[in-house]
BAPAKE-949215 format. One record per residue (C-alpha): residue number from 1; residue in one letter; chain; x, y negated, z negated. Coordinates in pm, whole numbers, plus 32768, in hexadecimal, padded with zeros to 4 digits. Layout:
{NUM; "A"; "A"; {X; Y; Z}}
...
END
This chain:
{1; "M"; "A"; {D593; 1E59; E751}}
{2; "S"; "A"; {D4E8; 1DA6; E632}}
{3; "D"; "A"; {D3CA; 1E37; E56C}}
{4; "T"; "A"; {D2CE; 1D2A; E506}}
{5; "S"; "A"; {D1CC; 1E12; E468}}
{6; "T"; "A"; {D19D; 1E42; E2F5}}
{7; "P"; "A"; {D224; 1F7B; E247}}
{8; "N"; "A"; {D0C5; 2004; E203}}
{9; "E"; "A"; {D046; 1FD3; E365}}
{10; "P"; "A"; {D043; 210E; E440}}
{11; "L"; "A"; {D14E; 2133; E54A}}
{12; "E"; "A"; {D0E1; 2160; E6B4}}
{13; "M"; "A"; {D1C7; 2216; E7A3}}
{14; "K"; "A"; {D1C4; 22D3; E8EA}}
{15; "C"; "A"; {D256; 2430; E90B}}
{16; "P"; "A"; {D371; 2428; EA0D}}
{17; "C"; "A"; {D32F; 2585; EA94}}
{18; "C"; "A"; {D1B3; 259B; EAAE}}
{19; "S"; "A"; {D14C; 2429; EA9D}}
{20; "T"; "A"; {D05E; 2469; E97A}}
{21; "K"; "A"; {D00C; 2332; E8B1}}
{22; "L"; "A"; {D04A; 2376; E73D}}
{23; "V"; "A"; {CFE4; 22AB; E60D}}
{24; "V"; "A"; {D0BE; 230C; E4E4}}
{25; "D"; "A"; {D098; 22AF; E375}}
{26; "R"; "A"; {D1DA; 2203; E308}}
{27; "I"; "A"; {D1C8; 2278; E19F}}
{28; "N"; "A"; {D1A5; 23F1; E1C1}}
{29; "G"; "A"; {D1DD; 242B; E338}}
{30; "D"; "A"; {D088; 24C4; E37F}}
{31; "I"; "A"; {CFF9; 24A2; E4DD}}
{32; "L"; "A"; {CEBA; 23D8; E4BB}}
{33; "H"; "A"; {CE4C; 23D5; E625}}
{34; "E"; "A"; {CEBA; 2486; E760}}
{35; "E"; "A"; {CE48; 241B; E8B9}}
{36; "R"; "A"; {CEB6; 24F0; E9DD}}
{37; "P"; "A"; {CEB6; 246B; EB3F}}
{38; "K"; "A"; {CDA4; 24FC; EC17}}
{39; "K"; "A"; {CE0C; 25F1; ED22}}
{40; "V"; "A"; {CD8A; 25D7; EE82}}
{41; "A"; "A"; {CCCF; 2712; EEE0}}
{42; "A"; "A"; {CD58; 27CA; F00D}}
{43; "S"; "A"; {CC7A; 283A; F127}}
{44; "W"; "A"; {CC29; 29A9; F158}}
{45; "D"; "A"; {CD0F; 29C4; F286}}
{46; "Q"; "A"; {CE31; 2925; F1CA}}
{47; "A"; "A"; {CE01; 2A0D; F0A1}}
{48; "L"; "A"; {CDED; 2B3D; F186}}
{49; "S"; "A"; {CF29; 2AE2; F244}}
{50; "A"; "A"; {CFE1; 2A9D; F0FD}}
{51; "G"; "A"; {CF79; 2BF3; F079}}
{52; "E"; "A"; {CFEB; 2C9E; F1B9}}
{53; "A"; "A"; {D139; 2BE9; F1AB}}
{54; "K"; "A"; {D16C; 2C5B; F043}}
{55; "Q"; "A"; {D117; 2DC2; F0A6}}
{56; "V"; "A"; {D212; 2DBE; F1C4}}
{57; "A"; "A"; {D31E; 2D2F; F0DE}}
{58; "A"; "A"; {D2D3; 2E37; EFD3}}
{59; "E"; "A"; {D2EA; 2F50; F0D3}}
{60; "A"; "A"; {D439; 2ECA; F150}}
{61; "M"; "A"; {D4C0; 2EB7; EFEC}}
{62; "F"; "A"; {D448; 301A; EFA7}}
{63; "K"; "A"; {D4EE; 30A1; F0E2}}
{64; "E"; "A"; {D631; 2FEE; F08E}}
{65; "G"; "A"; {D62B; 307F; EF2F}}
{66; "M"; "A"; {D5ED; 31DF; EFB3}}
{67; "D"; "A"; {D70E; 31BE; F0A7}}
{68; "R"; "A"; {D7F0; 3143; EF8F}}
{69; "E"; "A"; {D78A; 3269; EEB1}}
{70; "N"; "A"; {D7C9; 3364; EFCA}}
{71; "R"; "A"; {D923; 32D5; F005}}
{72; "A"; "A"; {D968; 32D8; EE8E}}
{73; "D"; "A"; {D923; 344F; EE83}}
{74; "D"; "A"; {DA1C; 348B; EF9E}}
{75; "I"; "A"; {DB26; 33B4; EEF6}}
{76; "L"; "A"; {DAF8; 3461; EDA7}}
{77; "E"; "A"; {DB0E; 35B5; EE4F}}
{78; "K"; "A"; {DC57; 3555; EEF9}}
{79; "K"; "A"; {DCE5; 34D2; EDB1}}
{80; "F"; "A"; {DC81; 3611; ECFD}}
{81; "K"; "A"; {DD27; 36EE; EE06}}
{82; "E"; "A"; {DE64; 361C; EDF3}}
{83; "A"; "A"; {DE68; 363B; EC77}}
{84; "L"; "A"; {DE3F; 37B5; EC96}}
{85; "K"; "A"; {DF69; 37C5; ED84}}
{86; "R"; "A"; {E03F; 36FC; EC92}}
{87; "A"; "A"; {DFCF; 37D8; EB6F}}
{88; "D"; "A"; {E02C; 3916; EC2E}}
{89; "K"; "A"; {E188; 3890; EC7D}}
{90; "S"; "A"; {E1C8; 381C; EB18}}
{91; "D"; "A"; {E27F; 38FE; EA20}}
{92; "I"; "A"; {E1F3; 3848; E8F0}}
{93; "P"; "A"; {E0D2; 3909; E850}}
{94; "P"; "A"; {DF8F; 384F; E80C}}
{95; "P"; "A"; {DF60; 37CD; E6AA}}
{96; "R"; "A"; {DEAA; 38AF; E5B6}}
{97; "I"; "A"; {DD8C; 3833; E4E1}}
{98; "F"; "A"; {DE3D; 389F; E3A2}}
{99; "D"; "A"; {DF6E; 37CB; E3F7}}
{100; "L"; "A"; {DEA3; 3688; E3F7}}
{101; "D"; "A"; {DE76; 3682; E27B}}
END
């Protein structure tokens, strides 16, 4: 890829992720001009259905998170009870705060 422009001439490029046309100063790297592609406006029905779909997805994610949290409480409770059983069977006394120095 050969560059035939002069060093003082601004560099034109296109952003790979948003397709914005950028004009950049070669000397200091400042953006001189930014031209974004125009978006096509959606119809009212399309916007409404998109909003409803996002709401349904958000409710599903919330329910899944609540279920996961409820299961986590049960698992932690079982682990705590098992640790209590092991602590009752153990002959080793728990560490004292003064021994940690």
